[in-house]
VEXLUMGU-483528 format. One record per residue: x, y, z of N, C-alpha, C, CB in turn. Coordinates in Angstrom, 2 decimals, padded with zeros to 5 digits, m for minus. Each point is the difference from the previous one (the first is absolute). Glycine has a CB too. Layout:
% VEXLUMGU-483528
ATOM   neast  nnorth     nup  caeast canorth    caup   ceast  cnorth     cup  cbeast cbnorth    cbup
ATOM       X       Y       Z       X       Y       Z       X       Y       Z       X       Y       Z
...
***
This chain:
% VEXLUMGU-483528
ATOM   neast  nnorth     nup  caeast canorth    caup   ceast  cnorth     cup  cbeast cbnorth    cbup
ATOM m029.59  033.67 m020.13 m000.96  000.75 m000.54 m000.85  000.89  001.99 m000.40 m002.33 m003.26
ATOM  000.17  001.21  003.76 m000.55 m000.27  001.53  000.30  001.46  000.45  000.60 m002.81  000.59
ATOM  000.82  002.34 m000.43  000.75  000.54  001.06  000.56  001.77 m000.46  000.79 m002.96  000.70
ATOM m000.81  002.54 m001.98  000.07  001.25 m000.46 m000.65  001.34 m000.46  001.01 m001.54 m000.07
ATOM m002.03  000.65  000.06 m001.38  001.34 m000.67 m001.18 m001.51  001.02  000.83  001.79 m004.09
ATOM m000.96 m001.20  005.27 m001.34 m000.34  001.29 m000.93  000.66 m000.24  001.12 m000.33  001.82
ATOM m001.04  001.49 m002.44 m001.26  000.35 m000.09 m001.13  000.04 m001.66  001.38  001.30  002.30
ATOM m000.58 m002.13 m002.77 m000.15 m000.34 m001.59 m001.38 m000.69  000.01  002.67 m000.40 m000.71
ATOM m003.73  000.34 m000.76 m000.59 m000.29  000.52  000.00 m001.81 m000.35 m000.93  002.74  000.21
ATOM  001.69 m002.66 m000.84  000.32 m001.81 m000.20  000.63 m000.46  000.84  000.15 m000.09 m001.99
ATOM m000.11  000.40  003.11  000.66 m000.54  001.31 m000.82 m001.24  000.70  000.93  002.49  000.41
ATOM m002.23 m002.65 m000.46 m000.84 m001.27 m000.40 m000.05 m001.05 m000.33 m000.39  001.04 m000.19
ATOM  000.14 m000.65 m001.30  000.59 m000.86 m001.19  001.18 m001.11  000.51 m000.45  002.21 m001.66
ATOM  001.58 m000.59  001.52  001.61 m000.79  000.32 m000.49 m001.56  001.84  002.23  003.78 m000.95
ATOM m002.83 m003.00  001.58  000.66 m000.69  000.94 m001.23 m001.95 m000.20  001.12  003.21  002.09
ATOM m002.44 m002.90 m003.21 m000.42 m001.07 m000.02  000.94 m001.34 m000.74 m002.13  001.65  000.22
ATOM  002.94 m000.45 m001.44  000.73 m000.11 m001.11  000.76 m001.50  000.51  000.24  002.96 m000.82
ATOM  000.65 m002.09  002.13  001.30 m000.75  001.57 m000.73 m001.49  000.46  000.70  002.87  001.62
ATOM m002.35 m002.22 m001.22 m000.25 m001.26  000.62 m000.43 m001.29 m000.81 m000.53  001.54  001.72
ATOM m000.65 m001.10 m003.32  000.35 m001.13 m001.07  001.25 m000.82 m000.24 m001.37  001.34 m000.89
ATOM  002.43 m000.27  000.36  001.59 m001.20  000.59  000.26 m000.78  000.69  000.72  001.07 m000.17
ATOM m000.87 m000.65  001.69  000.43 m000.34  001.04 m000.76 m001.50  000.34  000.56  002.67  000.59
ATOM m002.12 m002.03 m001.26 m000.60 m001.04  000.37  000.30 m001.59 m001.20 m001.88  002.22  001.32
ATOM  001.72 m001.58 m002.77  000.91 m001.00 m000.87  000.99 m000.52  000.73 m000.32  001.12 m001.91
ATOM  001.36 m000.86  002.56  001.94 m000.14  000.21 m000.98 m001.48  001.07  002.53  003.54  000.22
ATOM m003.63 m003.58  000.49 m000.05 m000.22  001.48 m000.07  000.10  000.81  000.26 m000.25 m000.41
ATOM  000.75  002.06  000.58 m000.46  000.51  001.41 m001.69  000.52  000.96  002.48  000.61 m001.05
ATOM m002.54 m001.82  001.05 m001.96  000.28  000.76  000.07  001.65  000.61 m000.60 m003.11  001.38
ATOM  001.58  002.80 m000.55  000.67  001.25  001.51 m000.31  001.43 m000.86  002.75 m001.57  001.41
ATOM m002.19  001.33 m002.18  001.19  000.94 m000.22 m001.18  001.01 m001.17  003.00 m001.98  000.33
ATOM m003.85  000.99 m001.34 m001.55  000.51 m000.64 m000.38  000.54  001.03 m000.80 m001.60 m001.57
ATOM  000.22  001.29  002.17 m001.22  000.05  000.90  000.49  001.50  001.26 m000.68 m003.44 m000.35
ATOM  001.94  003.62  000.59  000.41  001.13  000.67 m000.34  001.46 m001.35  002.20 m001.80  001.89
ATOM m001.87  001.62 m003.62  000.35  000.45 m001.04 m001.81  000.19  000.31  002.79 m001.07 m001.59
ATOM m003.41 m000.02  001.07 m001.47  001.31 m000.15 m000.77  000.38  001.26 m000.64 m000.99 m002.29
ATOM  000.85  000.03  003.99 m000.48  001.10  000.87  000.78  001.34 m000.21 m000.66 m001.79  001.71
ATOM  001.58  002.37 m001.88  000.50  001.20 m000.28 m001.25  000.54 m000.83  002.70 m000.60  000.10
ATOM m002.97 m000.25 m001.50 m000.65  001.27 m000.73 m001.43  000.38  000.83  001.05 m000.78 m002.60
ATOM m001.66 m000.59  003.38 m001.29  000.00  000.30 m000.12  001.32  001.06 m000.33 m002.81 m000.46
ATOM  000.98  002.42  001.28  000.70  001.34  000.70  000.11  001.31  000.20  000.60 m001.23 m000.36
ATOM  000.70  001.28 m000.90  000.34  001.55 m000.51 m001.79  000.40 m000.95  003.68 m000.46 m000.52
ATOM m003.70 m000.42 m000.54 m000.40  000.79 m001.41 m001.92 m000.76  000.82  002.98 m000.15 m003.13
ATOM m003.72 m000.19  003.57 m001.26 m000.69  000.65 m001.20  000.08 m000.73  000.87  000.47  002.04
ATOM m000.69  000.87 m002.95 m001.11  000.25 m000.75  000.45  000.19 m001.26 m001.23  000.85  001.71
ATOM  002.20 m001.79 m002.29  000.62 m000.31 m002.01 m000.37 m001.36  000.11  002.55  001.53 m000.76
ATOM m002.85 m001.14 m000.69 m000.56 m001.86 m000.70  001.39 m000.75  000.10 m002.05  000.64 m002.28
ATOM  003.43 m000.55  002.91  001.16 m000.28  000.78 m000.57 m001.09  001.24  001.24  002.62 m000.65
ATOM m001.66 m001.52  001.48 m000.12 m000.75  001.03 m001.49 m000.69 m000.40  001.63  001.56  001.79
ATOM m002.36 m001.43 m002.42 m000.79 m001.35 m000.48  000.84 m001.18 m000.29 m001.64  001.42 m001.02
ATOM  002.28 m001.13 m000.32  000.61 m001.93 m000.51  001.04 m000.39  001.48  000.51  000.35 m003.60
ATOM  000.66  000.85  004.44  000.95 m000.49  000.98 m000.43 m000.87  001.10  001.03  001.92 m000.54
ATOM m002.77 m001.41  000.74 m001.00 m000.80  001.25 m000.46 m001.52 m001.34 m001.60  002.99  002.11
ATOM  001.25 m002.82 m002.99 m000.23 m001.49 m000.67  000.77 m000.40  000.36 m000.85  000.02 m001.65
ATOM  002.81 m000.30  001.20  000.92 m000.52 m000.22 m000.18 m000.08  001.74  001.33  000.74 m002.72
ATOM m000.96  000.22  003.73 m000.09 m000.93  000.82 m000.25 m001.21  001.04  000.31  001.40 m001.08
ATOM m002.30 m001.00  000.38 m000.83 m001.11  000.36  000.90 m000.86 m000.48 m002.35  000.74 m000.06
ATOM  002.62 m000.92 m001.06  000.17 m001.29 m001.16  001.48 m000.49  000.77 m001.28  001.09 m002.90
ATOM  002.33 m000.64  003.27  001.01 m000.71  000.67 m000.19 m000.23  001.42  001.35  000.87 m001.58
ATOM m002.76 m000.19  002.21 m000.74 m001.28  001.38 m000.52 m000.74 m000.26 m000.41  000.95  001.26
ATOM m000.55 m000.61 m002.12 m000.44 m001.31 m000.69  000.45 m001.35 m000.23 m000.58  001.58 m000.74
ATOM  001.99 m001.30 m000.95  000.61 m001.18  000.09  000.34 m000.67  001.32  000.70  000.82 m001.97
ATOM m000.07  000.04  003.05  001.29 m000.50  001.00 m001.46 m000.29  000.96  003.08  001.73 m000.27
ATOM m004.66 m001.94  000.45 m000.18 m000.35  001.40 m000.10  000.37  000.48  000.45 m000.74  000.13
ATOM m000.06  002.30 m000.40 m000.67  000.60  001.55 m001.07  000.98  000.19  002.08 m000.29  000.60
ATOM m002.85  000.04 m000.56 m001.76  000.78  000.23  000.87  000.74  000.83 m002.62 m001.66  000.02
ATOM  002.98  001.25  001.46  000.08  001.34  001.68  000.74  001.48 m000.39  000.67 m002.25  002.07
ATOM  001.19  002.04 m003.15  000.12  000.69 m000.15 m000.73  000.85 m001.05  001.54 m001.05  001.17
ATOM m003.19  000.68 m002.23 m000.30  000.05 m001.13 m001.03  000.72  000.74  000.92 m001.89 m001.69
ATOM m001.09  001.49  002.66 m001.59  001.32  000.88  001.10  001.05  000.83 m002.69 m002.20  001.03
ATOM  003.77  001.97 m000.80  000.23  001.23  000.83  000.76  000.78 m000.88 m000.04 m000.98  002.27
ATOM  000.27  000.97 m003.49  000.74  000.66 m000.96 m001.36  000.65 m000.55  002.36 m001.64 m000.50
ATOM m003.70  001.13 m000.04 m000.65  000.80 m000.58 m001.40  000.28  000.85  001.30 m000.76 m002.19
ATOM m000.77  000.82  003.40 m000.78  001.11  001.23  000.24  001.17  000.10 m000.04 m001.38  001.22
ATOM m001.02  002.29 m001.63  000.73  001.75  000.48  000.84  000.29  000.98 m001.79  000.74 m000.50
ATOM  002.22  000.06  000.63  000.20  000.31  001.17 m000.54  000.76  000.54  001.36 m000.57 m000.34
ATOM m001.29  001.19  001.76 m000.42  000.87  000.61  000.93  000.57  000.87 m001.90 m000.94 m000.39
ATOM  001.52  002.28  000.73  000.08  000.84  000.98 m000.37 m000.83  001.79 m000.73  002.03 m002.34
ATOM  001.29 m001.03  002.90 m000.32  000.58  001.28 m001.88 m000.18  000.01  002.57  001.99  000.05
ATOM m002.58 m000.43 m000.84 m001.34  000.68  000.00 m001.26 m001.41 m000.64  001.43  003.05 m000.61
ATOM m000.79 m003.60 m000.33 m000.97 m000.95 m000.96 m000.63 m001.31  000.32  001.35  000.93 m001.43
ATOM m002.70 m001.24  001.45 m000.28 m001.02  000.47 m000.13 m000.88 m000.91 m000.74  000.95  001.60
ATOM  000.99 m002.16 m000.62  000.18 m001.14 m000.82 m001.40 m000.09 m001.31  001.42 m001.31  002.50
ATOM m000.17  000.32 m003.48 m000.70 m000.45 m000.74 m001.45 m000.79  000.49  002.31  000.14 m001.11
ATOM m003.66  000.11  000.37 m001.56 m001.00  000.58  000.45 m001.30 m000.19 m002.11  001.45 m000.82
ATOM  001.70 m002.45  000.83  000.50 m001.36 m000.18 m001.05 m000.16 m002.05  000.31 m001.23  003.94
ATOM m001.56  001.92 m003.71  000.00 m000.03 m001.66  000.84  000.71 m000.52 m001.99 m000.31 m000.16
ATOM  002.43  001.33 m000.22  001.00  001.52  000.55  001.03 m001.68 m000.70 m000.93  002.71  003.28
ATOM  002.30 m003.31 m002.95  001.11 m000.95  000.22 m000.52 m000.95 m001.21  000.64  000.21  002.89
ATOM m002.36 m000.27 m002.85  000.41 m001.36 m001.05 m000.71  000.17 m001.23  000.26 m001.75  001.81
ATOM m000.30  003.48 m001.68 m000.42  000.09 m001.63  001.25  000.74 m000.71 m002.84  000.27  000.41
ATOM  003.86 m000.08  000.58  001.65  000.10 m000.87  000.94 m000.56 m000.33 m000.21  001.08  000.61
ATOM m000.46 m002.13  000.67  001.25 m001.21 m000.30 m000.25 m000.42 m001.45  000.15 m001.13  002.53
ATOM  001.08  000.11 m003.42 m000.11 m000.35 m001.57 m000.65 m001.34  000.27  002.21  001.26 m001.27
ATOM m002.49 m001.55  002.04 m000.67 m001.82  000.85 m000.69  000.12  000.50  001.29 m001.06  000.50
ATOM m001.72 m000.53 m000.36 m001.28  000.07  000.85  000.14 m000.04  001.17 m001.03 m000.84 m001.34
ATOM  000.19  001.19  002.57  000.09  000.19  000.89 m000.83  000.16  000.67  001.32  000.33 m000.62
ATOM m001.92 m001.35  002.31 m001.36 m000.10  000.80  000.30  000.88  001.05 m000.76 m002.37 m000.48
ATOM  000.04  003.16  001.12 m000.12  000.69  001.07 m000.68 m001.82  001.03 m000.57  003.56 m001.38
ATOM  001.22 m003.97  002.00 m000.48 m000.37  001.14 m001.12  000.62  001.07  002.09 m000.73 m000.59
ATOM m002.18 m000.17  001.52 m001.24  000.54  000.72  000.82  000.99  001.74 m002.08 m002.82 m001.30
ATOM  003.46  002.80  000.39  000.93  001.01  001.54 m000.01  001.25 m000.23  001.80 m001.47  000.53
ATOM m001.62  000.65 m002.40  000.14  002.40 m000.59  001.16 m000.66 m000.67 m000.55  002.73  002.39
ATOM  000.89 m003.85 m002.54  001.99 m000.16 m000.03 m000.34 m000.53 m001.45  001.53 m000.96  002.86
ATOM m000.40  001.87 m003.77 m000.57 m000.31 m001.68  000.99 m001.83  000.16 m000.03  003.57 m001.98
ATOM m000.30 m004.27  001.07  001.37 m000.98 m000.34 m000.79 m000.12 m001.51  001.16 m001.73  002.68
ATOM m000.43  000.86 m003.08  000.55 m000.59 m001.39 m001.23 m000.96 m000.06  002.96  000.13  000.03
ATOM m003.64 m000.17 m000.80 m000.98 m001.07 m001.15  000.58 m000.61 m000.07 m001.08  000.75 m001.25
ATOM  000.49 m002.10  001.74  000.72 m001.57 m000.55 m000.77 m000.25 m001.45  000.36 m001.35  002.72
***
């Protein structure tokens, strides 16, 4: 369906469904790939919110906080300034601490 009707409004939902199928089959990397496509290509959709939650769940279950942080930081262009420490801490779905050096680290 996705290949046959790439502009269909059902594509984001189909990609989330594929991600869930891969996740339930134990194929976490394939699931994340499908969820990331939804987040990147359909970022304002409800499916993107669901996909982002699923990515968070997969990385949290794996104990892979570093990849979770990288996934959830907003992408920047060459002209976009980096986000402030306060912005980073509000964007992340986990507790973080901004240290005196200005680097964001996870709360223990």
